N, C-alpha and C positions, 0 to 999 in steps of 0.2 A: 192459299193455304200453305203453311210452312212445310218444307220437305224434311222428313226425318232422315238423319244421316244413317246409312246402313253400316253395320260393323264390317261387312264384307268389302266395303269401299276402301279400307285402309289396312295396311300391314301393321303388325304389332310394333315395328320399329319406326313407324311414321304416324303415330297415333295423334288424332286431332284432339284439341281441348274440348270442343263443343260437340259431344255425342250424347247429350242427355236424352232420356226416353221421352221427356216432354220438353219441347223447345218453346222459348218465350217469344211472343210476337208483340210488336209495339202497337200503338194506337191505330196505325195505318194498315195493320195486318202484315207488315213485312217481318221477315225473320230477323230478330235482333241478336240471335245467339252468336253470330260470327263477328259482332262488333267488339272492339277492344274493351276489356274490362276496366271500369273506373275504380278509384280507391273505395268508393261507396259499395260497388258491386262485390269487390273481393272480400269485404267484411260482412256482406249480407248473410243472414241466417235463414234457415228453413223454419217452417212453423213449429217444428219440434225443437228448435234451438241449436241444431248442429250447423256449424259454418259451412257454407256452400263449397268453399275450397277444400274442406276436409272430405266431403262426400266425393268431390271431383277427383281428389288424389287417390282415394280408395278405389273408385271406379276405374281409373286409369291403370292402377296396379293390377287389379283383377283382370281387366281386359288384356293387358300385355301378357300376363302369365297364362291365361286361359287360351288365348289365340295360339301361343306357342305349343300348348298342350294339344290343340287340335279342335277347339270348339268351332262349330258352325252356327249360322244364324238361328236355326231352330233350337240349338242347345242353349243359347242365351235366353230365348223365350221360355224354355222349360225351367231354366235356372231362376229367372225372375219370378215365375209363378210359384216355384217351390219356396223361394225366399219370402215372398209375401205370405204364403201359407204358414210358414214357420213363425214369421213375425206376428201374425194375427193370433196364433195360438199362444204366443208368449208375451202378448202386449202388456198385460198387467205387470209381470215381472220386469220387463224392459223399462217401463215407466218408473218403477221404484229405483232401479239401478241408475237411470239417467238423473233422477232428482238428487241422488247421493254423490254423483260424480261430475257435476258441472265444472267446466274449466275455470280454475281460480285465477284471480289477479295475483301478482307476486306479493306475498306477505311474509317474506323471509325476515329473519331476526336481525338483519344488519342495522337498520335504523340509523344509518350514518355513523355507526360506532367505529368503523375502520378496522374490521377483522384483519388480523395479520397472520402470516404463516409462521409456524405450522398451525393448522386448524384441526381440532379434534372433534369427531362426531361420536355417535353411539356405536357404530359398527366399523367405521373407517376414519382415517385421518388423511390430511394432505400436507405434504412438506414441499419445500422448494426443490427443484431439480438440481442435482449435483453431477459433476463430471463422471464419477464412478458409476452412475446409473446407466450410462450408454450401453454397456453389454446386455442389459436387461431387454433393450428394445430389439436386439437380434432375435430373441425368442418371441417376444410379444408381437412383432410385426410380420410373422411368418405366415399368418392366415389372412383370409379375406377381410376380417374386421380390422386387423392391423394395417393392411394396405389402404383401407379407406381413411384411416387416421392421417396418412401421409399424402393423400391425393389432393393436388391443387385443383380447386373448382374452376379456376380461371384458365389454366393451361392444359388440364387433364393429365398433367405430368406428376409422377410420384416423386416427391421431394425426398432427399436423404435426411435421415433423422438428425444428423449433425447440422445440416443447414437450418432445420426447424428450431433446434434448441439454441443455436448460436445467434440467430437473428435478433437484433435489438427490438424488433417490433413484436416479438412473441414472448409470452410468459408461460412457462411450463411447470406444472406441479406433478408430484408423484403420489399416487393413491396408495395408502398403506393400511394394513390391518392394525388393530390396537397394539399388537406386539411389534410393530414397525416393519413387518414383512411387506415389501413392495408388491403390489398386484396389478398396477395399471398406471395410466397417465391421464392428465387432463390439462387443457391449455386454453389460453386466449391468444388467437392469432391476429396479426395486423392490428394490434392495439393502437388506437388513435386517442391520445390524451386531449386533443383539441376538440374533436367531435364527440369524445367520450363514448366510443363504441368499440366492440371487438367481436370476433367470431369464436364461438366455443366449440371445442372438440373434446371428446372423452373416449377412453378405451380401457376396459378391464382386460388386460393382456393375458393374465393367468386364467386359462380356460376353466380351471377348477372352481373359480369364484364368479363365473358368469351366471346370470339368471337367478341371483339371490337378492336383488334389490340394492346391491352395493353401488352400482353406477348412478342410481337415482339419488342416493344419499350423498355421494361424492359431488354430484352436480349441484345439489342444493347448497352444500358447503362452499363450492367454488363460486356460486352466484352471490353468496353473502360476502365473499372476499372481493369479487368484482364490483358489486354495487356499493360496498362499504369502503374498503381500503383504496380501490382504484377509482371510485366515484364514477363508474360507468353509467351512462344514461340509457344505453341500449346494448343488449347482447343478442346476437343472432347465431343461427346455425344453419349450415347447408348439408343436407344428408341425402345419400342415395337410397336409404332405407325408407321407402314410402309405405311400409306395412302398418296395419292398425296398431300393433303393439308399440312401435316406435313413436307414432304420432300421439298416442294416448299418454305414454310416459312423459313426453315433452310438454303436452298440454297440462298435465298434472303439476308440472313445475312452473306453469305460468306462461309458457310460450304459446303463440298463436300462428297459424299458417298465414304467410304473407303472399305466397305465390308458388307456382310450379314452373321451373325452367325446363322446357321440353327439349329432350335430346341434347342436353347440355354438355355431357362429357362422354368421351369414347374410352371404355374401360373393359379389359378382358374380351376384346373382339366385338363389342356391341355398344350401341348408344344407350345412355341412361338419362332418365329425368333426374333433376335435382330439386328437392323440396326445401324451400326457404321458410324457416320459422323464426320469429322474433319475440323478444321480451323487452318491454319498456319499463324501466325501473320505477318511474314515478307515477305509473298508472294504477 
C-alpha cells in the first residue's frame, strides 16, 4: 500500500511536490507519485477539467502559508472537511461559474497584422519607453510588486532598471491612461528573434490604479504587439505570485501552467517557488 506523505514530515521551506491526499499507484501497486512528471502528466486534467498543476500550485501555496501560520496535522483534516462541506453546498453554483470561465486559447486580434507602438485600448495604452521615463521607476519600484519586476529568476539578483531598459535583448513599454498619464510598465525580456520567444513582465506602478483590471488589458495589448509585430511563437512568464487570483488572471489571457520551480529564488530572507506559465501563439 502506498504511504501517504505526512504534512508534519516537511517544513514549509522544504515543501515536496508530491503530497496529494490521494496518491496514484501503478499497475504493480508501487507508489508512482515520486516519479518525475512527464510532459503528458503535467498537462493532465482532473475529471472536472482543472489542470493538475494548477491544483498542485494552489495546494503548495496554501500549505506554505498555513504551516507558517501554525497549522498542525489535525487542522488540515478539519480544513479539508470544511472545504468539502462548503463545496458540496455550493456545487451547482460552482458548476455554472466553471462552465463560463474555462481557460481560453489565445484569440487576440493580432491576426498577424503587426500591431505597432503606441497601442491604444479602451482604458489604457502602451507606448515605447523613453529616457525621460527613468525617474518614474524610482517611485514604481519602491514596493514588493516593483521589486518582483526587477528580480532575475536565474540569479535571484535584483537588476537595476537602467540595465533592464538598456539591454538590446529587452523591449520595454510604458502603460498609460487615455490622457497619456504613465501608470506602469510592461516588457518582453530576453527577446529571442530566432526562437521567437520572450518572457513577459508587467507592473502597474501607480498604486492608485491597481486592482482595476488595467494590468489585464495592458497584457492583452502587449500580447497583440508581441504575437503580431514581433512574430513571437511563445510568450512565457515566471512569477513568485502563486495565488489563485494571479493564476486565474493569466489563464484568462490564454496562459497555461507549465511547471513549478521549487525553492527557485532566495528573496527577502526566504526561498520562493517560481510558477512558470506559457502561451503558444498558434495554438
